[in-house]
N, C-alpha and C positions, 0 to 999 in steps of 0.2 A: 115660372113653373112649366110653361109650354116648352121652353128651350131644353130644360132638363128632361122633360118627358120625351121630347123628340130624340134626344141623344140616347136616352135609355132604350127607346124602341130600336134604334139603329144598332146599338151595342149588343142588344139581346139577339138581334138577327145576325150580326157579324161580330162575334166575340173578340176578334183580334183588334177591333176598333177601340175597345176599352183601354188598350195600351196607350192610345194617343191622347187620352183625357188629361194626362199629367203634363202635356206639353202646351205651352202658350201659343195662341193663334198669332201668326205673323202680322195679320191685319186686324189685331184686336181693337185698334182705335176706330177703324172704319168698317169692320166686318158687320154686315147686316143680316147674315144668314141665320135663320132661325134654328137650323139643325147642324151647326158647325160642330165637328167632332173634337176640336181643340178647346182648351179651357180659356175662359175670359175672366176668371175670378180674380186675377192679379190686379184688375182695374179698381177693385174696391179698397185697396191699400196702396200707400205711396210706394213707388219703386225704390229699390235699394240704390244708394248713391255712393260714389267713391269720393274720397277727399279731393277737393279741387283747389288749384292754385290760381284759378282765374279770379278776376275782380268782379264777381257777380254780386248783385245787391240782394239776391235771394240765397239764403243759407238753409241747409237741412238741419232740423232740430231733432229728428228721430234717428236713433242709432242704426248703423248699417245692418247690424245683426237682425234687427226686427224688420228690416225692409224686405227680407225674403220670406218672412212668416206670413202665411195666408190666413185670412180671417175665417175661412170655412174649409172643411175637408173636401177633397175632390170626390167625384162619383166613384164608388168602389168598382174595381175591375172584376167582372164575373168570369169564372173559369170557362174555357172553351168546352162546348158539348161534343161528346164523341158521336160519330156517325154510327147509327145502328145498322148492322148488316144482317139481313135475314138469311138464315141458313136454309138450304133446300130441304124440303120435307122428304125423308126417306120412306119409300113405300115398303111395308113389310113383305118379305119373300113368301110368307105363307098366310093363309086364311086361318081363322080361329080353329077350324077342324084339322089343320095340318096339311091341307092341300096347297100346292104352290099357287101364289097369286101372280097374275100377269103384271109385269113391271111397266107397262106403257100407260100413258094417260090418254084420255079420250080425245084431247085436242091434237095429239101428235100421232094418232094411229089412223091409217086409211081404212082399216077394218074395225067394226064395232068392238069395243073392248069386251063386252059381254060374250060375244062370239069367240073371241080369242081365249077368254077365261074358260069357257066350256070345252074348247079344244085342248087347252093345257091340262085341265082336270082329267079328261079322257086319256090323254097320252100318259100322264103320270100314273094313273091306275093300271094301264097296260104294262108300263115299265116295272112297276112294283111287283106285279105277278111274275114277270120274266126274271127279275133279279132276286126273288124272295129267298133263295138259298145262299146268297152272297153276303159277306160281311158288309155292314153299313149300306145295305141295299136301298134304304129309303133315301139317303143322301145321293147315292149314285142315280137312282131313278129320278129324283128331282132335277139334278143337273142335266140329265139327258132329255127330260121332258121340256125343260126350258130351251135347250138347244134345238130339239126337234120342232117345237112350235115356231121358233125363230126362223128355221129353214123353210118351213111352210109359208110363213108370212112374207119372207123375202121373195119368193117365187110366185105366189098366188095373188090374184086380184080379188076384189070384193065378192064378185059373183062366182069365183072358183075356189074360194078358201075352204068352205065346208066340205066340198067333194074331195079336195086335196087331202084334208085331214082324214076323211073316211078311208081313202086309199092307203094312207100311211098306217092307220090303225089295223087294216086288214093284213098288211105285211108284218106288222109287229106280232099279231096274233098267230101268224104262221111260224114264228120262231119258237124253237124249243126252249124250255126253262134253262137258264144258265147256271152251271154248277162250278165253273172254274173262273176265277177272277181274270185269268189271262186269255179267256176265250176270245177268238176273233169276231164273235157275234155280239159283243158288247158295244153299244154305241147307237147313234142315230142312223137313219137310212143313208144319209149322205156320207157319214163316216164309213159305213160298211161298203158303200159303192166305191169310195176312193181306195179303201183297203183292198178290194177285189181288183181294181185297176192296177194297183201297185204290184199285186201278186201276179197278175197276167203279164205285166211288163217284165217282171223278173223272170217269169217262166219263158218269155219270148227269147231271153238270153241263154236259156238252158240249151245244152247241146243234145238234141235228140232228133229222131227221124222227121218229126213234124216241123221243127224249126229250121232244119238244114236241107230238106229235100230239094228246095228250089236252087240250091247252090251246087248240086252234084252235076259234074260235067257230062256231056254226051259221049257216046262211045267213039265218035269221030274225033272229038277233042282229046280223049284219052289216048287214042292211037297216035295223034300228032305229038304227044308228049312221051311216046315210047312205051306205052302200056300194052301188054299182051292181053287181048280181049277174047281170043278164041284159042282153042288147043291147036298148036302147030301140027302140020301134017307129017313131020319127021317122026321116026320111031323113038318114043320116049325111053331114055336111059340106055340107048344102044352104044354110046361111046362115053364112058364115065371119066376118061382121062385123055389128055392130048399129048402124052409123052411120045416123043419122036416126031411130032408134027412141027412144021414151020409156022411161026407166028410173028407178028409185029410187036415189039416191046412197047408196053404202055408208058414207059418212062423215057426211053431214049429214041424210040421210033425205029431202032435197028431191027432187022430180022434175026431170029434166033431159033434154035431147035429146043423144044421144051424138054427139060430134064428134071429130075427130082432131087438135085443136089442143092440143098438149102444154103450151103456154105459158100457157094460160088459167088464171087464179086466181079462178074463180067460187065456189069452195067455201071456207067458213070452218068449221073443225071442230076437235075435240079429237083429238090423236094418241094419247092414252092411253086407259085403261079406267077405269070407275068402281070405286073402292075405298072401304072403310069406314075412317074415321079419326076421331080426337077433335079437335073444333074448339071452342075456348073451354070445354073440359071436357065437351062433349057429343059423342055419336057422330053422325057425319054422313057422307053419301056425297059424296066429292070425286073429281075427275079426277086420275089418276096423273101426267099430263103437266105440269100447272100448279098443282095443289092448289086449284083453284077448285071451287065447288059444282057438282054435277051439274046440267045444264040451263043453265049459264052460256054466254055467247058463246064460241065456239071460240078457241083460241090459235094455230091454224095456218091457213094458206091454201094452196090448190092446186086442181087441176082436179077436177071431179066424176068419180067412178068408180063402177063397178057390179060386182056379183058374181052369177053365176047358179049355182044349185044343182040345179035340176030336171034329171034325167037326159036327158029329151027335148030340152031346150034345149041342154044341153052337147053332145049327140050331133049336133045341127044345126051347131054351131060347128066341131067336129072329131069325126070318128067314133071310137067306142070299138072296141077290138080285144081279143080274148082272148089270154092268154099261150099260146105254142105247146105242143104235146104233149111235145116233147123238152126235157129239163132235165138239166143236169149239176151244177148247184149245189143243195145241200140247203137252204141258208139265205142270205139277204142282208138287210141293213138299208139302207133308202134314205130319203133326205130330198130333197124338192123345194123350190125357191124359185120364187115366182110374182110376176109384175108385172101391173099394170093395163094392158089394151089395149082396143081397140074390140070385142074378142070376150069381154070380161070379164076374169077372172083367167087368165093364160097362163103356161105353164112357161118359165122363163128359166135354170134351173140344175138339174142332176141329180147327186146324189152317191150312190154305191153302195159299201157296205162289206161285206166277207165275214164269215164266222162268227167268225174270230179277230181281227177289227178291221182287216184289211188293206184298203187302198183299191183298189177294183176299177174304179171309173169316177167321173170328176168333170169335167163339161163344162158350159160356158155354152151355152144353147140360144137360137136365134133364133126369136122368135114369128112366126107367119104374118100376124098382124094388126098394125095401126098401134099403136105404143106411146103410152100416155097418161101413165103415171107408173110408173117402175121400182120404186117402193116400197122404195127403198134402205135406209131405216132398219130395215126388217124382213127384207128379202130379202138384203141385202148386195150386191146386183147393181146396177151402174151402167149408164147409157146407153153410156159409153165401152167397157165390157167387152162389151156386146152387139154393138156396132159393130165392135170390133177382134178379139174372141176367139171369137165364136160360129161354130162350124163346122157344127153340125147343126141342122136344124129338128126339129119334133116327130116326124115319121116316121123321120128319121135316128137320133135318140137312142133311139127304141124299138127299132130294129134293133140298135143297139149293145148295149142291155140284153139282148136275146134272144141275141145272139151270144156274150156272155160266159157263158151257161149258165142264164139265168133262164127257167123254163118252168112248165108247169102244176103240177108237183109241188114246185117250190121254195117254201119258206116265206118270205114277204116280211114283214119286221118294220118297224114304224114307229110314230110317235106321231101320232094323228089322221090315220092313213094314208089314210082315204077322200079327204081333200083332195089328197094326193099322187097317188093313183091316178086321181082325176078329172082332175087336171092332165095326167097322162100319157095319159089316155083308155084305161086298161087295165082289163079285167075279170079279176079273180083271186079265188080262193076260199080258198087256203091263206094265211091272214092271222093275224098276231099283232100286235095293237095295244096298246101300253102304256097307252093311255087306257082300254081295256077291262080290261086286267089289273089296273090300279090305279084302280078307279072312284072318283068323287067321293063323299064321305060323304052329300051331299044327293041323290045319284042324278041320273039324266038329267033335264033336258038339261045339267046342270052337268058340267064336266070339269076334271080337274087339268091344269094347264099342264106342259109338259116342264120348264120352269125350276123350278117349285115341287116337282115330283117329284124332280128332281136334288138340290135342297136338302134335302128332307125324308127321302128314302130313301137317297140316296148321300152326303149331306153334302158336296156339291160345288156350285159356282156357275158357271152358264153364261149365255151371252147377256148379258154385262155391257154397259152403255152408258156413254159418256162425253160430256161437253158438246161440241157442235160447235165452239164458239168461246167465248171469254171473254164472260160476260154473257148467253149465249144459253141459254134453258131447254130448247131442243129437243135431245135427245141423239141421237147417231149410234151405232147398234149396232155393236159389234165382233162381228158375227154370223158364225158358221161352220157351214155345212151339214155338214161333216165332223164337227165337235164334236157337233152334234145327233145324227147317226147313231151315233156311238160311245156317247153317253150313253144313247140308246135301247137299244142292245145291252147295255150294262152294267145297265140296269134289268131287262132280260129275264133276264140271268144271276142277278141278285139274286132275282127272282121264283122261278126254278126252284130255287135253293138253299134258299129258305124253305119249299118244299113237302116 
């Protein structure tokens, strides 16, 4: 009985051992263990024997079938007991009165739970008052109360927790009742703080006087880049045309007498610029328009043209004016298109864009002097547009510019803006020029083109050109002054964000 009781105890403790009770002990004849898990009961009956051919004097009289039959049943195998896993007790989110219940246990909170519960209740009551007019205001108040208490707990110590809660409650009481579910005043103090920081960060990228004032260049730097910063001493508008005067051609560098014959093709020139490229495995300077070597005979013909850059000469052709004192626009981006006339380069189109990229002004301008070449490939302006669409002359388009709000305090943005302001004959000091903001690596007098900056900085391509006709090497630009203005504005945004 002791043997059976011992095994029973073991198998009850280790159910898997019950499976071994049907197996005979290998040492059943000599096993002296009082708690052996194998059965010894086969010893009570003779073992089964096989027919033998040996001459043994002892013969088996019991059938073999009965030899395997046991005289008593083995100890029944008990099923294995399942391990009971205790599920964690979920703390109800609310107290019986509907107030949110603190979810922390006393053993895991460095601040007494009763203090945290009082804090949570007070926060909940304040959020309920604030959100009373919103749908599902109780659920929203409960969520924010839990979050607010957790924010206080994370930052406060045991001796500062109550005062920190009091400060937050004061701030919550100062908030007005919320009537719009999309109100930016919904949330915990930390949520509102982050929301405000995000708004200030976004505002810092906005283009206005406050965010851009530090980038406006000095007058000395503007003068280095060719800006007219003071009214020239020559008499304004005293010589509106250069007809009959000797000038240097801006295309072929030959001297010529200025005439008003637009049909004359006296000039042979290259329409492109010198670029560096490999020719027969060697680096060489070639012309971008026809890929011939620099210094070769020009590939285009047209009239001789000239460009004047001296402020005194420009003032004689058309007088400079200062921007007015009154200004309602903080920032504009402008782009001018110019054509060749008997007064040099004259304004034929003005495009003005606002700080958000909205189009404020876009007009074809009628030059006061005789047209020599509209320079359509680069200006995008044709003779037909000037004849049929031009409503304003130079004085008229400047008046339009000032009427839309451009004044002394307006920041005017452009690329190579000194050329645009010279064409407009405007003197202005609040300038942001992307040619200055993104200087050429080689320094002055080299400058990055707007097209190259757009490709390198913005990864976009502008001022694309397509062949004029099949078999013709001379491309016609799909030029857009609006696109140029928007690209310049985008470059300025990129510059500000990178700082």
